[in-house]
N, C-alpha and C positions, 0 to 999 in steps of 0.2 A: 287510840281506843276505837274510833269509828272504823279505821282501816282494818284493825284486827278483827272486829265484829263482822265486817263485810267479807273478809277472807273466810272466816269460820262458818258463817251462815249461808253465804251465797257463792263466792268464788270457788272455794275448795270443793264443795259438794257438786257444783256444776262441772268443774274440771274432771273430777273423778267419774261422774256420770258419763261424760262424753268419752273418756278413755275406756270405760267399761263397755260402752256401746261399740266403739271402734274395734275393740278386741273381739267382740262377738259377731260383728258383721263380716261377711265374706269380702275380701279385698280391702278391708279397713277404710272404707270411704267415709271421710269426715262429713261430707255433705249429707249423706243419708243419716249419719249419726245425729246431726243437727236437726234434721226433719223429724226423726223419731223422738228426739228429746223434746222438741217443740210440741208435738202431739201429746206427749205424756204430761207436759206442763198444762196444756189446754184442757186435758181431761181432768186433771186435779182441780183446775179452776172452773170446771163445768157448772157446779152449783151456783157460783157467783155470776158466771156468764149467763146462765139461764135466767136468773133474777134480773140481770141488767137488760137483757133482750126483751123480756116480758114487760119490764117497766117502760122501755122505749115504745113498745107497741101500744100499751095502754095510754101512755102520754099522748101519742099521736091521736088516738081515738077520743081522748078526753080534753084535747086542746081547746075546743070551743068553750067548754065549761070553765076552763082555767082562764081563758080570755075574758069571759063574762065576769068572773070574780075580780080580775085585775081592773076592768073598766068600772065596775060598781063601786069599788073602794079606792079609786085612783087618787082621791083627795084626802084620804086617811091612810097613810103608809103603814102605820102600826096595825090598824085593823086589817088592812090588806094582807100583811105578812101573816097575821094570825089565821085569817080565812084560808090562805094558800097552804099553810101548815096543816090545818084541819082537813083540807082537800086531799093532801097527800096521805094523811093518816086514814081517812075514811075509805080511800081507794087502795090502801096497802101499797103505796108507791114509795120507792127510795130513789130520789133523784141523784144521789151520789154513788150509786152502785157502779156506774161506768168509770167514774174517777178512781174508785178503789181498785178496779181491775188494772187500770193503767199504772197506778202506783206500785202494785205488786209486781208487774212485769218489768218495770223500769230497771230495778237492780239486776235482773237477769240479762237484759240487753247490755247494760254497762259491763257486767262480768264477761260476757262473750267478747265484747270489744277489747277488753283488757287482756283476755286470754290470748287472742290472736295478735294483738298489738305487741304483747310482751314476748312473743315467740314461743307460746305454749305448744304449738304444733308446727311442723311435724316432729320436732324434738320433744321428748317427754320429760317433764320436771318430776323426777323420781321422788324428790323430797316432799312433794305434795300428795303423792298417792297414798290411799288408805291401804292397810295391810291385806285386805281381801281383793284389791284391784290389781290385776296383773298388767305388766307392760305389754302392749300389743306387738305382735311379730311384724305386722305390716301396717303402715300408716299412709293413706293416700289422700292428698289434699285436692286432687283433681276430680271434681264432682262430675260424674257421668263421662269421665274422660275428656271433658271439654273446658271446665271452668275451675281455676285455682281459687278455692274459697278462703285460703289463707291470705289472699291479696284483694285489693279493690277490684270490683267488677262493674262495668257500666251496664252490662246486660241484666245482672241481678238488681242493679239500682233502678233501672227502668221498670222491671217487673214488680219491684217493691212499690214504686209510685203508682203503677196501674192498679195493683191489688188493693192499695190503700184507698184509691179513688172509688173503686167499686164498693168496698166495705163501707166507706163513709156515705156514699149515695144511698145504700140500702138502710143504714141505721139512722141517718139524719134527714128528715123530710125537708122540702123547701119551706122557707119562713112564710107564715101566714100572718098578715097584719092584724092587730087586735081591734082596730077600728078603721073606718073609712078616712079619718082625718090623719094626716102625716104627724108623727111625733118623734121626739128624740129617742124615746125608748124603742120604738119600732125600727127606727133607722139603725140603732145600735145592735138590736137583735138580728136584723137583716144582714148587717155587716159581719157579725160573728158567725152567722149561718154560712155566708159565702166563704169566709176564711176557712171554716172547717171542711166545707165541701170541695173547695178548689185549691186553696193555698196549702192546706195540710198535706195533700198528696205530693205537691211540688217540694215542700219542705222535707218530706220523707225521702224523696228522690235524691235531693242534694246531700242529705245526711248520709244516705246509703253510699254515695260516691266517695265519701271520706272515710268509710270504715271497711273492714274486711267483708268479703263475700259471704262469710258464715253468718254475720249479723243480718245482712240483707236477706239471706235464705231463711233465717228465723222469722224475720218480718213478713216475708212472702207466705210462708207456711202458716203463720199465725193469722194473717188476713184471710187466707183461703178457708181456714178452719172457722173463723168468725163469720164469713159469708155463708158457709154451710149451716152454721148454727142459726143465723138470722132467718134463712129460708125455711129451715125445719121447724123452728119455734113459731113462725108465722102460720104454717099449716096446722100446727098443734093447737094454737089459740083459736083458729077458725073452726077446727073440729070440735073443740070444747064448747064454743058458742052454739054450734048447731045441735050438739048433744043437750 
């Protein structure tokens, strides 16, 4: 049931979309098809991404106020939770927006991995094609004439890790202690912050080494798009404040 739903909703549409792009692109370069497809996905998710980035920017600005609430009600966890929830509501913040974006993109990454792992390219699985999707005359797995994206690539793995590091550095600020006194909560938050900022890029690098270059290329393009979004929305928010 789950496998059938995954194929119908994610795998088959993704496969047909890539085949259609390959057919339209000169030279049938799969690498460019993956890049264009990633940009299309990111544009579709732009409203969610915009909300997520704006939330992160506002959270950084309002962090001192949130720290004050946490300290003020640290001996009353129930009231602390209620005040934090009220804080999010009054400032129109959705702390789970970023998680939703990750959850939406995860099936796409898995589908890409399965497509190339299962030999979906350069051979075409005709039984998966929709009636309006033609079989490409030319299919080229060598991206830019240099990297075979149907196979593992250490170069793309390194670029995926670097782009993830830059993306995380922009979106997640260094941890600021809630008080001058050391506490388990602050130590835990600092540890999580360090893991996201430094361990996550390393994790992405090693994962990229174990999958096809196409998945790494999706990750790289997605990260570059996210970096551009972050910088653009930062300028937008600053301009709105000045106005």
